[in-house]
N, C-alpha and C positions, 0 to 999 in steps of 0.2 A: 334614709336608706337609699343607696345608689340604685338607679334604674338599670335594668339589663338592656344592653344595646340591641337595636332592631337588626343590626347587620351581623350579629354574632351567630356563627354557624359552624358546627363541628370543631369547636374550640373549647376544650375541656378546662375546667377551673384549675386543675393541677398544672396544666401547661401555662395558663395565665399567671399563676403564682410563680412558677419556675422562671418565666420571662422577667418578672419583676425582680427576682433574686439575681438573675443574670445582669440586669440593668445595674443593680447595686454593685455587683462585682466589677463590672466594666468601669463604673465611676470610681470605685476604690482603686482599681489599677491605675486609672488616670491620675488620681491623687498621689499615689506612690511615685509614679513617674515624674510628676511635677516636683515632688520633694527631692527626688534624685537630681532633676534638672537644675534646680536652684542651689542645691548643694555644690555642684560643679561650677556654678557661676560665682561663688563666693571669692573674695579677693585672696583668701589664704589657700584656695584650691586651684582656681583659675585654669580649668580645662574646658575651653569653649566647645570642643568637639563633642565631649560627653554631654555638656549642657544642651547643645543643639539636638543630639540624638535622643536624649530622654524627653526633651520638650516635644519633639515630633511624636514620640510614643504616647505621651500624655494626651496630646491632641487627638491622636488616632483612637485611643481607648474611649475618650469622651464622644467621638463621632460614632463609635460602635454602640454606646449607650443610647445615643439619640436615634440611631437606626432601629434599635430594638423598641424604643418608645413609639416611633412612627408605625412600626409593624404591629405593636400591641393595639394601637388605635385603629389601624386598618382592619384588624380582625374583630373589632368590637370589644376588645378587652379594656381594662382600666389600668392605667399607669399608676402605681403606688410607690412613690419614692420613699426610701428609708434613710436612716442616718448612714453617712459614709464613714467607715472606720478610718481613724487616723493611721498613718504609717507607723509600723513598729519601730523604725529607726529613722533618724534624720541625718545621719553621718555614715560615711563609708570609709574604710581604710584606704582603698584605692579604687581605680576603675574596674579592676578584675572582680572585686567583691560586689560592686554594683551590677556588673553584667551577670554574675552568677545569681544574684538575687532576682534580677530581671528574668533570667531563664526559668527560675522556679515559679515566678509569678505567671509567666506565659503558660507553663505546664498546668498550673492551677486553673487558669482561665480555660485552657483547652479541655481539661478534665470536666469542668462544669458544662462546657458546650456539648461534649460527648454524652453526658448524663441527660442534658436537655433533649438531645436528639433521640436518645433511647426512650425517654418518656413520651416524646411526640410519636414515636413508632408504636409504643405500647398503647397509646390513646388513639391510634389510627388517625393521625393528623398529617397527611402527606404534604399539605401546604407548608407547615412549620418545618418538617424535615427538609423539604426542598429549599426553603429560605435559608436554613442553617448551612446546608451543603453549598449553595450558590454564593452566599455572602461571607461565611466565616470559617468553615472547617479547613479549607485549603490554605487560606491566609494565615491561620493560626499555626499550621505545620511549617509554613515558610518562615514565620517569625521565630519559631523555636530553632529552626535550622540556622537562620541568620545569627541569632545570639550564640549558638554553639560555635559557629565559624569565628565570630568576633572574639570569643573567649580563647579559642585556639590561637588566633593571630596575636592577641595581646600577650598570651603566655610565651609565644615564640619571640616576640619583640622585647619582652621584659615588662613585668607588671608594675614596676616602679622606676622612677628616675627618667633617664633619657628614652628608654623604650616606651614608657607610658606617654611621654611628651610627643614622640613621633607618631605613636598610634593615635593620639588625640588629634594631631594635625591632619592625619588621614581621615578621621571621622568628620572633620570640619568640611572636607572637600566634597 
């Protein structure tokens, strides 16, 4: 049986469990972005800008998971890693479909963060709410906005053929 940490204070077990769930979601998002990244790196797809963009997103989501793990330990909680769900798809029709899927994924992550924030407020944990506000909430909104902008720009350029190629070149820079 795991021993309770000496440093644990005002850290409700519901918040600790929700943090572990968030860690899993961040790792799942990283896994999905990695799948997207290497799809666009295939010889029959060959869109290096999309590859780079989704690789950076994968790395960022993994960094988020690690930041949550460090926080969990800092508060005296216990990191409990769970199975990471495999991506529901491994191929995309075009860049537009992948960006649309990425937008939905970011909205899902944001919704989870907002629920975690609400739980921390309900459990009177100002440290956790501050951590979420300082480290994640604004960044999440910025990611959603960026993806929305990219979708609009790709639609404007043309989501297949030359438009997609030019858009991909722009993503590379």
